[in-house]
N, C-alpha and C positions, 0 to 999 in steps of 0.2 A: 272524709274522716273514717268512714266505715271500711273502705278499702284498705286503709292503713291499719286499722284496728284488727280487722279480720284477715290480715295478710296470709295467715296460715290456712285459711279456708279457700280452696281453689277449685274452680270448675276444671274438668278434664274433658278433652275432645275424644269421643269414641269413634268418630267417622260417620258414615263410611268414607273411605278414600276413593270416591268416584267423583270426578270433576263436575263442578257446577258451571253455570254460564259465565262466559268471558266474551267481551266485545272488543278487546284490544290486546295486542301482543307485539313485541318488537325484539329484534336481535341487535347485535353490535357487529358491524361489518368485518372488523379485523379480529374479533374474538368469537370464533365459531361455536364455542361451548356456552356462551353467556346469552341469556334471554330474560325478558321481563314479561309478565302477564298481569293484566288488570282484570279483576273479577267484578261481578255486578253486586257484590255485597261483602266480599271477603278481603278487600284491599289489594295491595300490590305484592306479587310473588316474583322470586328470582331463582333461576337455575344457573349453576356454573358447570353443569355436566350434560348439557344438551337435553334436558328434560328427564333425566333419570331420577332426579330428586328436585323438589321445589321447597323454598322457604319463604315465609311471609317476611317482608322487610318494611312494612308500614305500621305494624303494631307499635303502639306507644307514641306515635306521631300524628296519625290521621284522626280527624274528628268524625268522619263519615266513612262508609265502607264501599260505596259504589264507585267504580272507576270507569271513565269513558275513554280516556286516551293516555298512552304512555309513549314517550319519545326520548331517544338518546341523541345527544349532540353528535353529528357526524365526525367532527374533528376533535372531540374530547369526550371519551367514553365515561368519564367521571360525572358528567353533567346529564342529569335525567330530570325531565319534566313530566308531571302527572296531572291530567285534568280529571276532575271528579264528576260523577253522575253519568250513568251509562247512556249511550246514544241510541240503543234499540229499545224504545220506550214501551214496555208492555203495560197492559191495563192492570195486571197483577204481577207481583214479584219484581217491581222496578222501584228503586230508591233514588233519592236525589243526592247531589254532591255539594261540596262547599268550596269550589274554586280550584286553585292550582297549587301544587306542591313542587318543590325543587330539591334535588340532592346534588351536591358537588363532590360526593365521595362514593359514587356508584351505588347508592341506596342504603348506605350505613345510617345516615342521618338525613332529616328532612326539615325544610322551612316552608311555612305557608306564605304564599305570595298574593293572597287576595282573590278577587273576582268571585266571592262566596255566593253571590246571588245569581250567578250564571246557571246554577242548578244542574245543567247537563252539558257536558263538553264532548264534542265528537272527535276532534282532532287537535293535535299540537304539531306545528311544523317549525323546525329550527334551521336557521341559516347554515349552509354547509361549511362556511369558513369562520363564522362568528357565533358562538353559543349564546351570546347575550342578545342576539336578535331572534325573537321568538314570536310566533303567531298562534293564537288560540281561536279555535272555531267553537263559539258558544252557541249551542243549540237552544239554550234558555229553558225557562220554566215549562214543564210539561202540561200542567193543568190550568194554566191561566196566563194572561198577558204579563210581560215584564220588559223593562227597558234594557236589562243586562243580557243582551243577546246580540249576535252578529260576529264580526271578526275583530279581535283585539291584537294589538302589537306592542311589544316592549323592545327597547333598544338598550336596556340596562340590566338584562338578566332577570326581569320580572319585578324589579323594584317599583317601577311605574308602568301603567298601562294606558294605551290610547285606543279608543274604539275607532277603527278605520273603515268598517263597512257595517252599515245598519240600514235595514229596510223599514221595519215597523215592529211594534211590540208583540206581534204574533209570529214573527218570522225569525228563525235562527239559522245558524250555519250548520248544515248536515255533513258537509265534506269540504275539505280544503287541501289543495295540493300546491306544491312549490316546484318550479322547474329547476332541477338540480344543475342543469347546464347554464342557467341564467337565473339566479335566485331573486332577481328583481321581479320576476314574473310569477304571479300566483293566480290560481283559479279557485273560485268558491261556488258551492252549491247551496243556495239559500232555500229554506224550507218553511212554508207557512203551515203550521200544524197546531193541533190542540187535542188533548184528551179530556173527555167528560166521563163520568161513571158509566154512561150508556152508549158512548160513541167515541170512535177515533176519527178525527178529521185530518187527513193527510193531503195537503194541497190547498191552493187558493191564490189570491192575487199577489201575495208577497213572494211566492216561489219563483226562482230564476237562477240563471247561471251568470257568473260575473268573472271578469278578468282584470288584473292589475299589472301594469308594466313598470311601475315605479315603487316597488316594495310595499304596496298596499296603501299608498297615499291617496290614489284615485282609482276608481273602478269603472268599468264599462260593462253594460249588460249585453250578453251574447244572445242573438235571436235568430239569425239567418239559418233557415233549415230546421229549426227546433219547433216542437209543438207549442201552441199558445197556452194550452192547459197543462199545468205542471204540478206534480205532487212532490214526493221525496226524490232526490237525485244524488248521484255520486259522480265524481269527475277524477280523471287520472291522466297525467301527461307522461309520455314515453321518454325515458332517459336515452333510449337508443336513437330517437329522432324527436326533438322538441316540437316539431311541426305537427306531430301526431298526438291527438288528444282524444280520449274516450269519455263519453258521458252516458250514464245509465239513468233513464228518465221514467218515472211513473207519470202516466197521463190517463186520460179517460179510457177505462177498460172496455166500455161498451163501444166506443169508436175505434178501439185498437190503435191509438196514436202513440203509445209509449214504446220503449225498447232500448236497444243499444245504439247510440249515435257515435259517429267518428268525424273528427275534423282533421284535415291534412294541411291546414294553413293556420295552425295555432289558434283556432277558435273563431276565425272570421266567418266560416261557413261550415255547415254540418250536414251529414247524410245519415239516415238510419240504415244500419247494416243488419239488424236482427229484430224481429218482433216475437221471438221465442218467449212464451209465457213463463218459462222456468226462470228467466232473468229478472222479471219484475213482479212475480206473484207475491202476495202479502207484503206489499212494498214498504209499509211503515216499519216493518221489523227487519227488513234486509236492505236491498239496494246498495250494493257495494261493488265497485269495479276497480281493478288493479292492472296497470300496464306492466308487462315484464320489463325489467331495467336493461336487458341486453338484446332482446328480440322484439323488434317493432311490431310484428304481426301477432305476437303472443299476448293474450289478454285473459284475465281471470274475472269471473263474476261469482259472487257469493250469495247464496240463497239457502233454502232448505237443502238443496244439493249444492255442492261445489262444482263449478264448471270452468273448463279451460278451452280456449280456442287458439289455434295456431295459424289461422287464416284471417286475422283481423276481425273476428267476431261473426263470421258467416256460419260456421259449424262448431259444434261443441261436444266435448267429452267430459265424463264425470271424473271429479276427484273423489277418492275413496280412502278408506283405511282409518278414519277417525269418526268421532261422533258427528252427526249431521247438524244442520242449522248454523250456517257459517256467518261470521260477522267481520272479520278482518284478516288480512294477509300481509305479512312482511316478507319481502323477497330480498335476499342479500344482493346488493348492487354489484358485488364482486364475483358472485357465484349464484346464478339463478336457479340452481338445483337445491340450494339451501334456503329453506323457508320456515316460518312459524305461522300457524293458523290458529285463530281464536274462534271458538264455536260454543254451542250450548253444553258442551261437555268439558270445557276448559281450554287448554292450549296444547299443541303438539308440534314437534320439530321434525323436519325431514332434511336429508342430505342428498336425496336422489330424485328430486322433483315430485315427491308425493307417492312414490311406490311403497315406501315404508315410513311410518311415523312413530315417534316416541309415544309411550303409553300416556293415557289420561286417567288411569286408575291409581294415581299417586298424589291426587290433589283433594284435600279435605274441604272443598269449597261448595258442597251441595247446598241447594236452597230447598228448605222444607216448609210446608204450610202449617202442619200441625204435629203434635207429639202425643202418642198414647203408649201405654205399657201394660203388659200382663203381669201375673203373679207367679210365674214359673221361676225356677232357679236354674241359671241366673235369669232374671227377668229380661224380657225382650222389649225393645223400643221400636215403635212403628211410625211411619210417616210417608207421605207422598213427596218424591223429589221432583222438582220442576225440570221438565225436559228429560225425564228419565222414568223409571218405574217407581212403584212404591217400594218401601224397604222395611224389612224386619231384621233388626240387628241386636245381638246380645249386648247387654250392658257391661259385661265383663267376659273374659275368656278364663274360666276357672282352671283350665289345664295348661295354660300357656302364660307368656309374659306380656302379650299385647293382643288387641282385637284386630284381626286381619280379615281379608276377604272370605276366609273360611267361616267366619262368625256371623255373616249376614247373608240374606237371601231376598228374593222378591216376595211380595205379598199381593193382596188383592187390589184391584183397581189400577189406577194409573198415576200420572204425575201430580194431579191436583187432588189426590185422595184424602178424604177423611177415612180413617180405618177404625172399625168397631168390632168388638168381640167380647165374649165372656172372659174376663181377665183370669178367672180361676181355671178355666178350661177353654183355651182359645183354639179349639178344633176347627171352628168355622170363623173365618175372617171376612167381613163385608167391607168392600172398598169401592170408592167412586172414581169418576173422572169427569171431564167437562161434558156439557150438554146432557147431563142426567144419566150418563151410563153408569151402571153399578154392577158389581160382580161379587159373588160369594165364592170363597176359596176354601177347599178342604186342605187344611194345613198339613195333614199327614201325607196326602198324595201329591199335593201341589196343583191339583186340577181345579179349574174354576168354571163357574156357570154365570152367564149374564142374566140379570133378574130385574131389568127396568120395569117400573109399573106400567109404562106404555112405550114399547120399543119403537120409537120414532126417530128417524134421522133428522135432527134439528139444524145441522150445519147449513149456513148461508140463509136460513129463514130469518125474517124479522121477528123479534120476540113477541110482538102483538099477534103474530100468526101461529104461535106455538100453543099446543094443548097445555103444556106446563112449562114454566120458566125455571131453569136451574142456575144457581150460582156456579161460577167456575170451580169453587171449592165448596160444593154442596154438602151440607151436614148429613152425617150418618151416625146414629147413636144406638148402642146396645141398651136394652132395657134391663135394669137391675131388679125389676119386680115381676116380670113375666118370662117364662122360658121360651127360647127360640124367637124372641121378639126384638125387632129393630125398628128404628124410625129413620125416615129419609125425607129430606125437605127439598121442595122446589119453591113455587110460590104458595103452595099448600103443604100440609104435613101429611106424609104417608106413614102407615104402620103395617108391619107384617108379623104374624104369629107363627108362620111356618117356613122361616128361613128364606123368604122371598118368593115362594111359589105363588103367593097371592098377596095383594096389597089392598088396603082400604084407605080412603081419604078421611082424615079425622079433623079437618079444619077447613074453614073458608080461606080465601086469599088473605094471607097475613102480611101483606105489603100495602103500599099506597095505591098500587095498580094504576099508576099514571101512564096512560097509553101514549102521551106525548113523548115519553122517553122509551118507547118500544119500537122505534123505527129501524132504519138501516143502521147497522152497527159500525159500518165503515163508510165514510164519505170523503170528498165528493166523487172520487174517481175509482176507488177500489173498495168493494165490500169486505167486511171482516166478520165472518160468521162462525168463528170457532167457539164462541160462548163467553169469552172474557168480558164482553160488554153487555151481556144479559143483565137486565136491571129489574128492580122491583122483585127481588128474590129473597128467600130466607137464607141468612148467612150463618146462623148459629142456633143450635137446639141443645137443651140440657134437661134431663130429668132430675128431680130432687129425691131425697130419701123418703119422701112422703108419696105413697102410691097415687097415681093420677095427676100429680102436679108437674106440669111441663112448662118451661119457658122457651120462647123463640125470639130471635132478633133478626131484623131484615137489613138489607144493604141500603134501604132508603129511610131508616130511622124508626121503624115500627117495632116496639117491644110488646110481646103478647104473652099472656098467662092463662093457662087452663088449670082448674083444680079438680076436674071430673073426667080426666082422661081424654079430653078433646070434645066433649059434648058442647061445652060453651067456652067462649074465649073473651078476654078483656084486654084492651090496650092499656098498658100501665107504665109507659115510659116517662122519663123526665120531661117536663113541659118545655124546657129550654133547649132540649137536645137538637131539634130540627132534623133536617135531612142529613143523615150520617150512616156510615157503615157500622152496624153493631157487630163487632168481630168476636166478642167473647162475653159470655154470661157465666158468672161464678157464684153458685149458691154456697153460702158459708157452711163449712162442715160443722160449725158450732151452733148454728141457728138457722133453720130453713126459711125464716122470714127475712133474714138478712141476705141480700143479693147485691153483687157488684157487677157492673158492666164496663167494658172497654170499647170505646167507639172512636171513629176517626172521620175527618172530612178532608183528608189529603187529596182526594180526587176532585175536590172543589178548590184546590190550591190553598187550603187552610190547614196549616200544620200544627194547630193547637192540640194539646193532649186533652182527651175527654174520658174521664173516669168518674163514675157515679156509684153511690151506695144507697140502698133503701133498707130500713129495718122493720118495715111493715108490709112486706110483699108488694111493694110498688105504689103504695098510696102516696108516699112522699119520698123525695130524693134530695140528695145534696152532692154537690160536685167536690171531688177530693183530688185535686191536682197540684196542691201547693208544693213547690220544690221541683216540679217537672217543667222545663222551659219550653217555649215555643220551638218547634222543630223536632221535638221528641214526641211525635204523635204516637198514640197508644194503640197497640194491637191486642194485648191480652192482660188479664189481671187474675191472680190466684191468691188464696189465703192459705196459710199453713194449717195443716191438719191437727197440730198439737197446740201451738201458741196462738190464741185468738188475737187478732189485730196485726199479726205479722203478715204483711202483704208484699207481693212481688208483681211488678209491672214490666211487661215487655214492650219496649218502645222502638222507634225507628233508629235511635242512636245508642241503644244499650239497655241495661237492666237498672231498674229503680226499686228501692226497698223502703218500706214504711214499717215502723214498730208500733205505731199508734193508730191503726185502722185507717190510714190514709190522710190523717191530719197534716203530716209532713213527710215528704219523700226526699230521698237522696240517691244520686246515681252511685251504684255500688257494683262494679263489674265482677269482683272476686275471681279475676283471672280470665273472664270472658273477653274476647276481642271486641272491638267496636264494630258491630254489625247489627242489622235489624233483628230483633227478637220476635219471631212470629207466634210462638206459643210456649207455654210453660206448664209443667205438671209436677205437683208434689206427690211423690211415690216412694213408699217403703223407706221413709227417712231421707230421701234424696230429692233434689230439685232438678228436673229435666228441662232442657231448653232446646227448642227448635230454632234454627237461625236461617236467615236469608243470605247465605253465602259462606258459612263456616260449619256446615253439617250439624250433628247433634253434640250437646255438651251435658255433663252430669256433675252436679255438686254433691259430693259424698258427705261433706262436713256441715250439713244443715243443722245438726245438733248444736253447733257453736252459736248460731243465730238464735235458736230456740232458747238457749240458756243465758243469753246476753242480759246483763243487768247494768244499766248505766251508772247506778249509784255505787257499784263495786268495781268500777272499771280499772282502778289503780290498786287493787288488792291482790294478795296471793290467793289463787284459786285453782282447783283441779276440776275440769269439766267432765261430765259423764259422757263416755264415748258411745258411739254407735256399736251395737253388737256386731260380731264378725262371724264369718263362716270359715270352717277349716277346709281349705282347698289346696290343690297341689301346685297351682300356678303362682306367679309372682308379679311384681310391678316395679317400674322405675320409682314409684312413690313409696316403696318399702324403706327407703333410706332417709337419713337426715338430708334435707335439701339445702344447697348453698343459697346465699342471699340473692344472687343473680337469677336464680330460678323463679323468683317471685316478681321480677321486673316486668315481664311481658307474658302473654298467654303461652302455655306450654305447647310446644311443637314436637312432632315426631314423625316417623315414617309410617306408623300404624296407630290405631286407636289406643289410648292409654287405659290400662286396667286400674281399678282402684287399688289402694294398698291392700296387701293380702293379710296384714296383721291387724291388731287393735291400734287405732290411731288415737293417741292420747294428747290432749291439748291442756296446757296449764298456763296460768297467767301470773306474771311476776310484776311487782311494782316498779315505778320509774327509778326508785332508789337502789335497785339491785346492782351489785357490783359484778364485774365480769369474772372475778375469781370466787364468786359465791359457790357454796357447796350444796348440791341437791342430791337426794337419793330417792330412787323409785324402786319399790318392792312389789312384785306380783305374787299373790298368794292364791292357792286353790280353795275349793269350797271347805276343806278341812282346816284351812288356816296355815297350811304348810307353804314354805317359801318355794316358789317356782323359779323366779329370776330376780336378780337385783342389778340395777344400773346406777350410774353416778355421773357426776360432772368430771370426775378424775378417773384415769385408767387404772385397771387392776394391776398392781405391781407384781403379783404372783403369777400372772398369766404368761404362758409361753406360746408365742405365735408371731404372726405378722412377718414371716419369712417365706420364701418361695416353697410351695408345697406344704405349708403349714396352715394352721387355723388363723382366722382373722379375729382381732379383738372386738369387743362389743362397741357399738356406737356410744357416744357420750351424750349426756343430757345437756342441752343448751341452757344458758342463763342470761337471756336477753329481756329487757323491759318489754312488757306487753305479752301477747299470746305466743307461746312456744309450742312446737309440735314434736312428737316422738312416736315411733312405731315399735310396739312389741311384736316380734315376729312369730308369736304363738309357739315358741319353742323353749325347751329347757336350756341350761347353760351350755355354751360351746365346750367341746372337749379340748383339753390342753394338748399341745404338741411336744415334740422334743426338738430342741434347736438344731436346725440343719437337716432334719429328717423329712424327706419329700415323700408324701403319701398321696396317691391318687385316690380321692374319695372325699366324703363329706364329714367335716368335723362338727358341723352344727348340731346342737342338741336336738333331741327327738321332739316330735310334735306333742303339744299339750292335748289332753283329751277334752272332748266337748263337756261343758258344764259351766257353773258359775265361778267367777274369779273376782278378785278385788285388787285394786292398785292403791298403794299408799305412797304419797309424795311428801318428802320431808325437806323443808327449807328453813335453815337455822333452827329456831325453837318452835317452828310452826309445822303442822302436818295436815294433810287433807286426804280423804279417802273416798274412793268411788268404786262402784261395782259394775260388772258387765257380764255378758254371756258369750261364750264361744259355742257356736252351733255346728252340728255335724252337717256335712254336705247332704241335703235331703235326697239326692239321687242315689246315695250309697245306702244299701240295706245292711246294717250292722248293729249288733247289740252293745249295750254298755260293757258287757263282759269282754267283747272283742277289743274295744278301745282300751280297757284296763289291762288286758293281757299284753297288748302291744306296748303300752307304757311301762309295764313292769319289766318285760324282757329288755326293752331298749335301755331302761335305767341301769339294768345289770351290766349290759354291754359297755355302756359309757363309763360306769364305775370301774370296770376292769381296765379299760383303756387308760383312764386317768391314773389308776393305781400303777399300771406298768410304766406309763410315761414318767410319772413322778419318781418311780424307782430308778429308771434309767438316768434321769436328771440327778438324782441323789448319788448314784454310783459314779456318774461322770465327775461330780465334784470330789468324790473320794479318790477317783483315779487321778485327778489333777494333783491332789496332795501327795498321792503315792509316787507320782512321777517326780515331783519336786524332792521327795524324800529319797527316791532312787538316785537322783543326781547327787544328793548330799552324801550318800553312803557309798558312792562308787569308788572303788579302789581304796576304801578305808578298812584296813585289815582288822582294826580293833572291834569292828561290828560283826566280824565273823561272816556267816552266810546270810546276814540280814538283807543284803543287796539282792541275792538270788531269791530270797523269800518274797521280797517286794515285786520283783520281775515276774515271778510265777503268779502272784495275785493279780497284777495288771493284765497278764495274758488271759487269765481265767475270766476277769471282768469283761474284757473285749469279746471273748468267745460267748459269754452269756448275753451281752448286748446284741451280738450279731444274730442271735436266734430270735430276737424280739423286734428289731427294726432293720430295714435295708438302708444302709448308709451310702451305698453307691448311687442310688437314684437321685437325679438332679433335675429331671424334667418329666412332663406328663407321660410321654411315651416310653420312658424307662421301665414302665411296668411290664412291657412286653419283652424286655431284655433281661432285667434282674428279677429274680424270684421274690415274691412277697414274703414278708416275715409276719410274726404273730399279730402285732397290733394292726398292721394293714389288713390282715384277715378279719380281725374284729370289726374294723371300719367298713370293710366290704359287706360283712353281715349286717352291720348297722344300716348301710345304704339299702340293702335288700329289704330290710324291714320297714324302711321309712316311706311307706306309701300312705296315701290318704285312705285307701281301703285298709282297715286296721287289723284284720285277723292275722294271727301268727301261724305259720305253717309248721308242720311236723319237721320238715327239713331244717327250718330255722332254729327250732328248739334243739334238735339233735346237734346241729353245727355249734351252737353255743356251748353245749355240754362238752363237745370235742375240744373246743378252744380253751375252755376252763380247765380241762384235764391237762392240756399242754402247759397252760400257764402255771398250774399247780406244781408241775415238775420244775419249771424255771423259778417259781417262788421259793421252792425248797433250795434250789441252787443259790438264790439270793440270800436266803437265811444262812446258808453255809458260808458264803462270802463275807457276810457281816461278822460271823463268828471268827473267821480267819483275820479280819481286820481288827477285831477286839483283841485277839491273841497277839497280833502284831503290835498293837498299841501298848499292851502290857510289857512287851519286850523293849519297845522304844522308851517307855517311861523308865524302865530299869536302867537304860543306857543314857537317860537324860537328854533325849532328842525329841523333836516335835512329834506329836501323835496325829493321827488322821481323824478329823472330826466328821461324823456323819450327821447331817442336819435332817 
């Protein structure tokens, strides 16, 4: 309901356009410009120009955002299957899927085909001659056992599914290949695996390699020459020779039994050809092998590096030119130099075998852990991007039309960073990364300094052997009460008062300290010591507005509170919370005793939402999740800074909003795509969202939600807008948006700026008629009219022709909430029909100050007020702004006067021409005909000094000399800067133009006298006179 009601309030994507993780991509063999990419949180994307641009094609159809497999039918490029849930299952930043989707129109529309509980799908294979025969490799639930895993087959295009290979409820299919030369033959790599919060188990009794020769009806386990201990595996059959099959196998790393194996008899027997650690390191995340379709001895292995062998796997060379951490490779079967690769930076296309790849800096699919913002203008948004650096990006580009790569830079810390700083003076930014690394950056110089409390290399250590245990996304918080003070959390809370030069421990262990969950982080064959499985760690820290009051939450369910700056601590969490990741603590901005928490147990395979509130500093709690379904597990919760009880919850499947303090929630995307929401922040009247796969988003229209009144939902109303800044840039959002713009999340090639004007929203009742008349009047602080708009066009406006001014946008009159943007300018200057002038006709900029808007609808009217603020970066006085306004007003008045005079005289000339024809060769009128001809000639000569009628295109300005009004408009453009002061040269030029116009005005007066004289003679002759309107 609220998405429909608040349709005019939309999040905008600001970027950055630096690709996030992708584990699947595919091309279309006979369409070398067309490719598909599945992202790990941002849905499916398509390019039709070989990666120069990408567009999301799943928005509006998919219910989850994580994609594990994309496949195009070899004999019908319109048929596309997508398997949801990424197959490189991280302990953090991995989301589940909801089965299989299918398109029969190359991605325009989609149908859900079931298999929702498979959770994670690694591959989809389609019969080369029959797109209705399709196989799905279901890796299955990541955090617990489930039956919906193995290999599924459909023979009717996904209408019905049959599980054709199943080992047990812990073992899923990590890889599936089909012999293109004989599609009855399939190979499957089955993977026994599990993730717990403190451990990734990759391998076990269920792991094995299987082969079917009857289209999947029966399977045989392949064993000869293979290790008995198996973890994650990948398998690939050569198109060049179906007898050659490659298998990449994780096995016991202490015994060195894993590596690349090859069979030359279609799987009957196997030999290891390489034990190179680069092929199998960090196996749970990688293990991908791909046989070249044309060269039997060429094989690719993807890991943190991309590797290529041309001698059957004996020796290896690096692939380069893209982001690292590779997950999938599609090789065009008709041209093995043409490939698309999926990695932790998105997807990239090559046509020369990997020498050159398409860019990955055009994909707004970044995964961010947190969001923070400063109070500069424009304010900057900060966060750590998974598998990349931290980011500092402007919330708007005040001098341009969009947010580009020039508007963001790196910040402190690394991919998993919390970022903290004084928001009013962010000179020093403190950011973290995994295993407790922490850096302070001087924002001015960009230089950083590592400031770990105890600089210990923790990687590969068991957490029980670490001096301190740090969460992958370890909290860092700036103190609002003490200068140069920051908090940093491991399993204890650290505090520095000197920007990290020294740290003190101000808490005991604030976790359960369960040593049984601090062993090897990776089992049974490969250790995983990067830190994502560190457990019994503090996951969130927040200070309140009361000095000394600090809350912490751990990843194992411990909520702690100190009221004396850390001297004493109390456990204050909900009694029924249990073991859970406390991912967010929100102290109400309206009452420090009211605190909200967002927690999750998804790592225990429990997808229930967990939101709680206390009104007495943790003495009592109540659960507030009504309206949030199972599956939408909760990552964050925020309360609006102005409207008490207006809550926002970021969940795994989108955004939920409550207007009543959490008593009832409703999913309300407001233009956000379906993607996990990892963090939210209410900031300067905006709502900021960090996502796990679609970068950062900003809701500028938060004021609409703040002013929502359910009892007045169907009444005429004008909402109070957010104040605006006077800037020189613009935005796609400055215009009236068509209805289709509200159907799916906004997409662009760069980040969207907010509207550069005042965005006015008004509500009309359901009974409003489409031809209703509305009028909007903008007035300045003196009450003088600045601008007027209507639902009907101005009949007296001259424009909308090539080289002329554009007419004002019209007010819409639709039931519900309507949107209109005042461009912060005075009325547009009128044109002269057919006169092409290179320059700006828009009215001049309004000066900073208070304004009001009056909306009239029938016999009802509503008034609101707002402030236009000066760009705080510009040092200018009120007198400067006033001088600019006064001179620009005079220039525009002169142009309007001249153009109106030309229009007036053109009408007179038209009548004179008709009269000339009437008096031609009529001797009874004497020399009247010659008198008229002389008058027409002089009018033409007069007009020719004022406007250049020969110009018909923009570059005609360098061919035909400008005339008077074009010179005025040029001066107007010179003055129309956001920096307001008027130069001496501009003042002088205005005086010069006015003097010229005065001469022509005198000529105009003379012409009018002559027309009057002519009319007197015509009247005496009883013939029509010339009317000057």
